[in-house]
Structure formats: structure tokens, C-alpha cells
C-alpha positions in Angstrom: -52.3 -78.9 -183.0 -50.8 -76.3 -180.7 -47.3 -77.1 -179.6 -46.7 -78.0 -175.9 -44.1 -76.0 -174.0 -41.3 -78.0 -172.4 -42.0 -76.5 -169.1 -45.8 -76.0 -169.3 -46.1 -76.5 -165.5 -43.8 -73.5 -165.0 -45.6 -71.3 -167.3 -49.0 -72.3 -165.8 -47.6 -71.3 -162.3 -46.3 -68.0 -163.8 -49.8 -67.4 -165.2 -51.4 -68.0 -161.8 -49.0 -65.6 -160.4 -50.9 -62.8 -162.3 -54.2 -63.7 -160.5 -54.7 -61.4 -157.5 -57.0 -61.8 -154.5 -59.2 -58.7 -155.1 -59.4 -57.9 -151.4 -56.0 -58.4 -150.4 -54.1 -57.1 -153.5 -51.7 -60.1 -153.5 -51.2 -63.0 -156.0 -52.9 -66.2 -155.2 -49.6 -67.9 -155.6 -47.9 -65.7 -152.8 -50.8 -66.2 -150.6 -50.7 -70.0 -150.8 -54.1 -70.2 -152.4 -52.8 -72.7 -155.1 -53.2 -76.1 -153.7 -52.0 -78.1 -156.7 -51.1 -77.9 -160.4 -51.2 -81.0 -162.6 -50.1 -81.1 -166.2 -50.8 -84.0 -168.6 -49.8 -83.1 -172.0 -51.8 -80.0 -172.9 -54.3 -80.7 -170.2 -54.1 -78.7 -166.9 -55.9 -79.2 -163.7 -55.5 -76.5 -160.9 -57.0 -76.7 -157.4 -57.3 -73.5 -155.2 -58.1 -73.3 -151.6 -59.1 -70.4 -149.4 -58.6 -69.5 -145.7 -62.1 -70.4 -144.7 -65.1 -72.4 -146.1 -67.2 -69.3 -146.0 -65.0 -66.8 -147.9 -67.3 -64.5 -149.8 -68.6 -66.4 -152.9 -68.1 -63.4 -155.2 -64.5 -63.1 -154.3 -64.1 -66.8 -154.7 -65.6 -66.6 -158.0 -63.3 -63.8 -159.2 -60.2 -65.9 -158.3 -61.3 -69.0 -159.8 -62.5 -67.5 -163.1 -59.4 -65.3 -163.3 -57.3 -68.4 -162.8 -59.2 -70.2 -165.5 -58.7 -67.3 -167.9 -55.0 -67.0 -167.1 -54.2 -70.6 -167.6 -56.3 -70.9 -170.7 -54.2 -68.1 -172.3 -50.9 -70.0 -171.8 -49.5 -71.2 -175.1 -49.6 -75.1 -175.3 -52.6 -75.4 -172.9 -55.3 -77.3 -174.7 -57.8 -78.1 -171.8 -58.2 -76.3 -168.3 -60.0 -77.5 -165.3 -59.8 -75.0 -162.4 -61.6 -76.1 -159.2 -62.0 -74.5 -155.7 -61.7 -77.0 -152.8 -63.4 -77.1 -149.4 -65.7 -74.0 -149.9 -69.3 -74.0 -149.0 -70.1 -73.2 -152.6 -67.5 -75.3 -154.2 -69.9 -77.6 -156.0 -71.8 -74.6 -157.3 -68.8 -72.7 -158.4 -66.9 -75.4 -160.0 -70.1 -76.7 -161.9 -70.9 -73.1 -163.2 -67.3 -72.5 -164.2 -67.0 -75.9 -166.0 -70.2 -75.1 -167.9 -69.2 -71.6 -168.9 -72.2 -70.0 -167.1 -70.5 -66.9 -165.7 -71.2 -65.4 -162.3 -74.8 -64.4 -162.8 -75.6 -67.6 -164.6 -74.1 -69.8 -161.7 -75.5 -67.9 -158.8 -78.8 -66.7 -160.4 -80.9 -64.3 -158.2 -78.1 -64.3 -155.5 -75.8 -62.5 -157.9 -77.3 -59.2 -157.1 -74.1 -56.9 -157.5 -72.1 -56.6 -160.7 -68.6 -58.2 -160.4 -67.3 -55.4 -162.6 -68.3 -52.9 -159.9 -66.8 -55.0 -157.2 -63.7 -55.5 -159.1 -63.3 -51.6 -159.6 -63.8 -50.9 -156.0 -61.0 -53.1 -155.0 -58.8 -51.8 -157.8 -59.3 -48.3 -156.3 -58.5 -49.6 -152.8 -55.4 -51.2 -154.1 -54.3 -47.9 -155.6 -55.2 -46.0 -152.4 -53.2 -48.4 -150.3 -50.1 -48.3 -152.7 -50.2 -44.5 -152.6 -50.3 -44.5 -148.8 -47.3 -46.9 -148.5 -45.3 -44.7 -151.0 -46.0 -41.5 -149.1 -45.5 -43.0 -145.7 -42.2 -44.4 -146.7 -41.1 -41.0 -147.9 -42.5 -39.3 -144.8 -40.4 -41.7 -142.6 -37.2 -40.8 -144.4 -38.2 -37.0 -144.5 -40.9 -36.1 -142.0 -41.0 -32.5 -143.3 -41.8 -33.4 -146.8 -44.8 -31.7 -148.5 -47.0 -34.6 -149.6 -49.0 -32.5 -152.0 -45.8 -31.6 -153.9 -44.6 -35.2 -154.3 -44.7 -36.6 -157.8 -44.1 -40.1 -159.2 -40.7 -39.1 -160.3 -39.7 -38.2 -156.7 -40.4 -41.8 -155.4 -37.8 -44.6 -155.3 -37.9 -46.9 -158.3 -39.8 -49.9 -156.7 -42.4 -47.7 -155.1 -43.1 -45.7 -158.2 -43.3 -49.0 -160.3 -45.9 -50.5 -157.9 -47.9 -47.3 -157.7 -47.8 -46.8 -161.6 -49.3 -50.3 -162.0 -52.2 -49.4 -159.8 -52.6 -46.0 -161.3 -52.7 -47.4 -164.7 -55.6 -49.8 -163.6 -57.7 -46.9 -162.4 -57.0 -44.7 -165.3 -54.8 -42.1 -163.6 -51.6 -40.5 -165.3 -48.3 -42.5 -164.8 -45.9 -39.8 -165.9 -43.1 -38.6 -163.6 -44.8 -35.2 -163.0 -48.0 -36.7 -161.9 -48.9 -35.9 -158.1 -49.0 -38.8 -155.9 -51.5 -37.8 -153.4 -54.9 -37.7 -155.0 -58.4 -38.4 -154.1 -60.3 -41.4 -155.5 -61.5 -39.4 -158.5 -58.1 -38.4 -159.4 -58.3 -34.8 -158.2 -55.6 -33.2 -156.2 -56.5 -32.2 -152.6 -56.0 -28.7 -151.4 -53.7 -27.7 -148.5 -56.5 -27.8 -146.1 -57.6 -31.4 -146.8 -54.3 -33.1 -147.8 -53.8 -34.5 -144.3 -57.3 -35.9 -144.2 -56.9 -37.6 -147.6 -53.7 -39.1 -146.4 -55.3 -40.3 -143.1 -58.2 -41.9 -145.0 -55.8 -43.7 -147.4 -53.9 -44.9 -144.4 -57.1 -46.5 -142.9 -57.5 -48.3 -146.4 -54.0 -49.5 -146.4 -54.2 -50.8 -142.7 -57.4 -52.7 -143.7 -55.8 -54.3 -146.9 -52.6 -55.2 -145.0 -54.3 -56.4 -141.9 -56.8 -58.6 -143.9 -53.8 -60.1 -145.8 -51.9 -60.9 -142.7 -55.1 -62.4 -141.1 -55.9 -64.6 -144.1 -52.4 -65.9 -144.3 -52.6 -67.0 -140.7 -56.1 -68.5 -141.2 -54.8 -70.5 -144.3 -51.9 -72.0 -142.4 -54.2 -73.0 -139.5 -56.7 -74.6 -141.8 -54.1 -76.3 -144.0 -50.9 -77.2 -141.9 -47.9 -76.9 -144.0 -49.3 -74.5 -146.3 -47.1 -71.7 -145.0 -44.4 -73.4 -147.3 -46.4 -72.2 -150.3 -46.6 -68.7 -149.1 -44.2 -66.0 -150.3 -42.8 -63.7 -147.7 -44.7 -60.3 -147.7 -43.0 -57.5 -149.3 -40.8 -55.1 -147.2 -43.4 -52.3 -147.5 -46.2 -54.6 -146.1 -45.1 -55.5 -142.6 -46.9 -58.0 -140.3 -49.0 -56.5 -137.6 -48.7 -54.5 -135.5 -48.6 -51.9 -138.2 -47.0 -48.5 -137.4 -49.3 -45.6 -137.8 -47.8 -42.1 -138.3 -49.7 -39.4 -136.5 
């Protein structure tokens, strides 16, 4: 029998902290999406909640299934139940997850797009947003900086670490000499289109950060008191209105 850790509940919550809302690029624990965690010996039951009852089912499935996988991997956990509460597809998602049917097995003909493709799209957006945050912070400190010349080694440690994690996820180099400003395919923009690449990246970042701010507010409206379960947003992700550099 697998030994049960003394603080299994803490280990489970830490594991849930690795589960990220794919659209918002923030952990579900920081967003307040974890409604409850119950541990009884080696049995764990987790309930998740979302800002609305009509959040996209594919996004919901990603978070619920990722949470199940993360908790299942915790040493000492012997049985896992993860359920999504108060969603229009809660019964379908919860039954499909419990039966191990997977996304396509659960949604059948409605599961038209591949979740792998969806996840890859949002991983790219997370990288683009992190790239823009790092470069915008640098430009605020030095408006004359040549963004094409900036490398990972030029960034402050926290910005570099955040960007390296996201670059690794999309398969981009993470060495100090790697250029920060790149297109989605990893290529380096030329002098004539660098500004446009940065502007497009800024629009992605504003969309990601704006959606995250909006969803946090929706959650606290739907579940009064849930703001106590939300972690403050990082310093590089201010609440709206967001400053946009010209």
C-alpha cells in the first residue's frame, strides 16, 4: 500500500497550483476556481467552479482533466474524484471524467476540434503575452532600447524566468543569448516589422490580462466571498485600465 503523506491536503493543493486556465494563463488556485478539497485517508475529492455556467466546455474539460491528472500523481493519493460544479455541462463532464472516456468520448460529435491544437494555441498566446510584458517593462525603464537586440540575458531575473518557462513550452531556445522578440514560429523580425510584431504581441497580452481580470470579477459576483480564494495578480499584470505604449 502507498504511504499517505502527513500533509496530503497541502500536497494536493500544491498539485492543483500547477493546473492553469489555458485562456487566462494563471493557476486555477490563484483564480479562485478551486471550490473545495477534501482528503480522507488516501481518497481525495476536489470541486472546481468557473465564472459562468456557460464557460466553453473544451476549456472546462482541460482544467478538470488536468486537475485530475495532477492530483492523481501526488504520492499517497489512492483515489481521486474531481468534479465541476454549476456548469451547464457539469453532469456530462463529471460522468465522462469518472468513466475515463476522454474529451472525444465524452462529447462525441460535438468534440470537433483537437484539444491538443487548442492547448498549443493558448501556450503560444501565453508565450506572446509574457514576451510583450518583459519588453514593455524594459521599454518603460529605457524608452530608447532596441527591442530587436534584447536577449533573455538582458532581462531581470523574474521576467527572464517567466519567459523561459513559456519559451520552453513552445520549443524555443532558453539560453541567455536567445532574442526575446520573435514571431510565433520563432523567427526574428527584421528592422522594418519589429514594431508591428510587438504591437500584435501587445494586443494578445491585453486580451489575456483583460479576460483574466474580467473572469475574476465574474467569479466573485457569482460566488460572493470567493475573492478570499483568489491570489493577487502579479505586479506585471495590472488590473484594467491597462497602459498601452504608443
